[in-house]
N, C-alpha and C positions, 0 to 999 in steps of 0.2 A: 504668781505672775498674773497680772490682769490682762485678759484678752481684749483687744480693741473691739469697739462696738461695730457690728457689721452694718454696712451701708447698702440699702436696697436701691437698685437702679432698674427701673422698668419704664417702658414707654407709656404705661397706663397712668403714671403719676404725673400730675401737672407741674411744670417747672414754675417756681415762685417768681413773681415779677420783681424787678429791681427797685431800689429805693425811690428813684425818680418816677417810676411808674405808679407807686403808691401816692406820691405827691400829686401826680396828674389826676388820679382817680378821686382823691378826697379833697382837693382844693378846687372848688367850682370856678373861681375867677381865673386861676392859673390854667385850669383845664380848658376853659373857653378860649383863652388867648392862644394856647398851644394848638388847639384844634383848628383855629382859623389859620395859623401859620402852616400847619401840616396840610390842610386842605389846599392852600395855595400851592404848596410844593407838589402835592399829589395830582392836582388838576393841571399842572403845567405840562407842556409838550416835551419835557426832558426825557420822558420814557413813553414811547409808543407801545401799543398793545396789538400785536398781530397774531391771529390764530391760524393754525394749519390743521386740516382734517384729511386723513388718508385711510382708505379702506385696507384692511388687513388681508393679504393674500387674495386679492379681489376675484380672480377667475376661479381659483380653487373653491372659494366660498360659494360662488354661483352654482358650480356643479354639485357641491355638497348639499345644496338645498333639494336636489332631485331625490326621490325616494330610493332609487337604486344605488345612490352613493352616500346616503346618510350614515352608513356604518363606518365610513372613513374618518368621521370627525374625531379629533383627539389623537389621531395616528399620523405617522409620517406619510404624506400624500403629495404627489406631483401630478400636474396636468401636462400631458405630452402630446406631440403630434405622431402621425404614423411613421415618420422618419426616425422617431426616437428623441427628437429635440424637446427639451423641457421648457414649457412656456411659463408655468407658475408653480410655486411651492407653498406648502403649509409651513407654519412656524416650527412644527415638530421636525420637518425635514431640514429646515434651515439650521436648526440647532445641531443637527448631525453633520453639518458641513456640506450638504448637497446644494450645489449651485446650478444656475441655469446654463452654465457652460458645459455641463456634463450631459452625456447621453443616458438613456434609461438603463442600459446594461451596466454602465459605470456607476450609476447611482445605486443600483441593486447590490453591487459589490460592497458599498458602504453600509447599506441597510437591506439585508435580505428580505425583511418583512415589509418593504416599501409598497404602499398602495399606489397603483398607477391608473389614472383616468385618462383615456384617450379622447381628445376633443373632437367635436364635430367638424366635418369638412364641407365647405361650400365654395363654389366657384373656383375649385382647384387649390384652395388654401384654407387656413384655419378660419373657422366661422366665428365672427365677433358680433353677430347680430344681437345675441342675448346680453353681451357685455355692454354694447352701446345703449340698449334699452334700459338696463339697470343704472347705467351712468346718468342718463337723463332723469331717472327717478330720484337719484341722489341729489341732483341739482335742484329739482323741484322741491324736495324736502328741505334743502338749505334755504331756498327762497321763502317757503311757507314759514319756516322757523323765524326768519328775519322779520317777516310781517307780524307774526304773533308777538315777537319780542318788542317791537316798537309799540304795538297796541297795548301790551301789558304794562309797559313802563311809562306810557303817556308822554313819550319823548319824540314827538313828531319831527322835531328839527334836527334829529341826529342823522348822520350819513354813515351807512355801513356798507362799503363796497365789497363785493365778492369777486374774486379773480380765479377763474377755473384754469388750473395748470395742467390737468390731465384728465383722463376718463374717470379716475377715482380719487382725485386730489384737488383741493382748492384752498385758497387763502381768503381770510376775512379780516378786514381792518376794524378793530374794536376800540380804537383810540378815543374817538369822540363819545362813544357810548359809555366807556368806563369813566371818562371825565365827568359826564353828566350824572352818572350814578353816584359818584363820590360827592359831587356838588349838592345833590338832592338827598344825601345821607341814606341811600338804599342799603339795606343790611347785606352783609356778606355771609353766605351760607354755603360752605363747602361740604359735600357729602363724602366724608372720609371712608365710608364703606366701599366706595368704588376705588379702582386702581388709579389714584390721583397722586402725583408727585410734584414736589417743589425742589428744584435743584438750586439750592442756595449757595452762599459764599463758602460755608464750612462743611455742609453736609447735605444729604438728601432727606427731605422731610415727607413723610406720608403717614397715613393712618392717624394714630393718636398724636404723633409728633406734629403733624400738620394741623391737627385740631388745637393743640397747645399754642402754636404760633398764631393761629387765627384769633384765639381768645385774648392773648396778651400783647400782640403786636398789630395784627391786621385790623381788628375791630376798633382799636383806639387810634388808628391811623398813625402809627409810629413813624416819625419823620426819617429815622435812619434806615427804614426798610420801605421807602416809598416805591421802589421798583417792585419789590415782592408784593406790596399791597395792590398795586395796579395789575400785576400779572395774576394775582389771586382772583381778582374780579374776572379776568379773562378765563381762568381755569373754570370758574363757576359757569360761565356762558358756554364755553366749548364743550364741557361735560354734558350740559343739557342738549346742545346741538347734536352730539354723537348719539345720545339716547333717543332723540327725535328721529334721526336717520335710521337707527335700528328698528324703531317702531314702524316706520313707514316702508322700509325696503328689506328688513331682515338681514342687513349687511352690517357686520361689526366693523367699527372704525376706531382708529386711534387719533388723538389730537395733541397738538403742541401749541404752546404760547410763548412768545418772546417779544423782544423790543424791535425786531425787524424780521423779515421773511427768512433770512438765513438761520437765525437762532430758532425761529418757530418750526421750520422744517426739520432741523436737527433734533429739537425737543420731541417732535412727533415720532421719531424713530428710536429713541433711547430705550424706552420701556415697553415696546411692543411685545405682545398684542393686547388690544383692548385696554389701553392706558391713556391717561391724559397727563401731560407733563409740561410744567413751566420751567423755562431755562433762563435764569438771570445772567447778566453779563459776567459777574464774578463766578457764578456757577459754571459758565462756559470755560473760564480760565482754569477752574479746578479740574474739570473732566477732560481738558485738552491733552492731558498726559496719556490718556488711554483711548482716545477716539482717533481712529485713522483719518488722515486729512482728507481722503477721498469721500468720506461720509458727509463732508460739509457741502452744502448746495453750491454749485459753481465749479466744483472740481471733478464732476463726472464727465466732462467733455475733454477736448483736446488739451486745455490748460492743465488739467489734472494729470493727463498722460505724459505731458512734457516734464512736469515736476517729478513724476514718478520715475521717468527715465534719468533725470539728473541725480536724484537723491534716494530713490527707492520708496517703498511703502512705509512712511514714517507716521508717527502720531502728529497731531496738530501742533503741539508744543515744539517737538523736535524739528518739524518742517519750518516752523516760524523762526527758530534759531538758525537753521541753514539758510533761510531766505535773507536774514539780516547779514550773516557773514559773507554770503556769496551773491549779494544783490546785483553786482555788475555782471556776473556770469548769467544770472537769471534774465537780466535785462537784455543782454546780447542774444540770448537763446529764444526768448518768447516775445521780446519787444517791451518798450517802456510802459505802454498802457496796460498790457496784460500782467506785467510784473507788479505794477502798483495795485492792480485789482487783486492779485494773489495775496499781497500783503494785507489788504483790507479784509479779505475773506478769512485769512488765518487769524486775524485779530477779532473776528466776529462783527465787523462793521459793514453795514449795508444801508444806504439811504434811498433805495429804490421805493417809490410809492406803490401802494396797492391800487391799481386802476381797475375799474369795473370791467369784467370780461366774463360773460356767461357762455359764450360759444366761439368757435373758431370762425374766421372770416370765410374760409372755404373748406371743402372736403377733399380728401385724397385717399387713395388705396393703391397698393403696389405689391409686387412680388419680386424678390431677387434670386440670384444664383440659379438662373434658368439655363437649361441645356437644350437650346432650340437648334434643330438641324435642317428644317425644311420650312417652306413658306406656309404650308398648311398648319404646322405646329405654331408658327408665329400668329396666324390668323386666329387660331383657337384660343391662344393665350390672351390676345387682345379682346376677343369676345368675352372671356371670363372677367377681365378687368372692367369692361364696360357694364356688364350685368351686375357686378359687385358695386360699382359706383351708382347705378340706378337704384339699387336696393338701399344704399346709404342715403341717397337723396330723398327717397320716399319716407324713410324713418326720420330724417331731418325735417322734412316738411310737416310731418305729424307733430314732432316735438317742439320745433321752433317757429312754425308757421311762416316759412320763407321759401321762395322759389329760386332756383339757380338758373342762370341765363347762359353760362358758357361751360363747355366741357372740352378738355384738352388731353391728348395722349402724348406721353413722353417716354422714350425708351433709350437705353444706352447700349452701345455695341463697341467692340474693339477696345474695351476697358475705359476709354476716355471720350469717345465720340457720343454725342447726344443729338437726338432728333425729336421734334415735337410737331404736332399738327392738330388743329381743332376738328371736332366732329359734330354731327347733328345729335341733339339730345334724344331724338326719337330712334336713333339707330341702335340696333342690337348686334347685327352681323354686318361686317364691312370688310373691305380689302384695303391694305395699305397702299400708299401712292406708288406710282411706277418707279420712283427713284429709290425705293427701299434697297437695303443691302442684301436681302435674302432672295 
């Protein structure tokens, strides 16, 4: 009996190009015509390129840079307050199922060897001064990278808006840049040694598999993979951006690339930590069977809570089916506009533009769940908030070169009543008005 010839399958072997790819490579006339056609498709605005960058376990990373906490790197670690509330977790702690809803003693029941870092306290609450300073450094690193990118590509006419969505997260619109890079035939060089992933229609490509697709499809601008080609350019740029931030701030970031901000944010969270992921639209449909719907940007607020109340914590695909079958019930429960928005998000559709935003219009600080029983306690708490705000204003003046003109105090009592009044910026200690409830 003749045994069959064994077939070797390894990611190290390059997959051979198909017959029409040979024709494209060895027929110069046909190759030129096809490249012109593909370039027109690739340069069109059918596929935007939006990048998202998010720091991994931001506050835990900041504390682990201190010499006394460097031994916690690579181990389950949480940053907690004196009350036992968990503020931030390392990825090792997340993998064990430790959430921020738990207290420290509950987390230690899950992991007895858990490392606990107690955060600094200032103005009667958790101190965020260091976090705000590092956040400004990340923003400056992103801005300097954008300037260097424009200078190195000699594309002065390109517009690359950056939208800061949080202290450690921002979006960057690379659509115009990618279009011009393709038009000018800039080479695509993806460093497969880094943790870079392409979530395609049928599979996840990384390492040698991603290198193969770059050689046989992306480099020749294959028209069937125009979305992957454009997102691959975004992968290259976002990877360099994360490396630049790491060099300037020593903060490890993950990145995501998609055709809109919903897909880019979701891509950023898929392969964390320290990973760059591109999520195509077909790739989103493929992984929608295993992604909880609340992981999609836009469902972390009241809309996601309402859908969770109606149908439970389902995957994106199952929630989309429930949305189709029970659209009238959803519409009557959340309203027609929010119901239609939920359908777009479940289908990965978002047309919101990336508008330039590097800082918030104003500053705020607060503290909730207070147990105030006397007027002196009320005055002391107000003084803490004013001092905290003055410190934030000084830091903002140094980083953003702007001065604030108004300061307002607002407090809530009896669960639903709210009162506010302006105060002098130079005031540090003051008494509330005579009509106060205390």
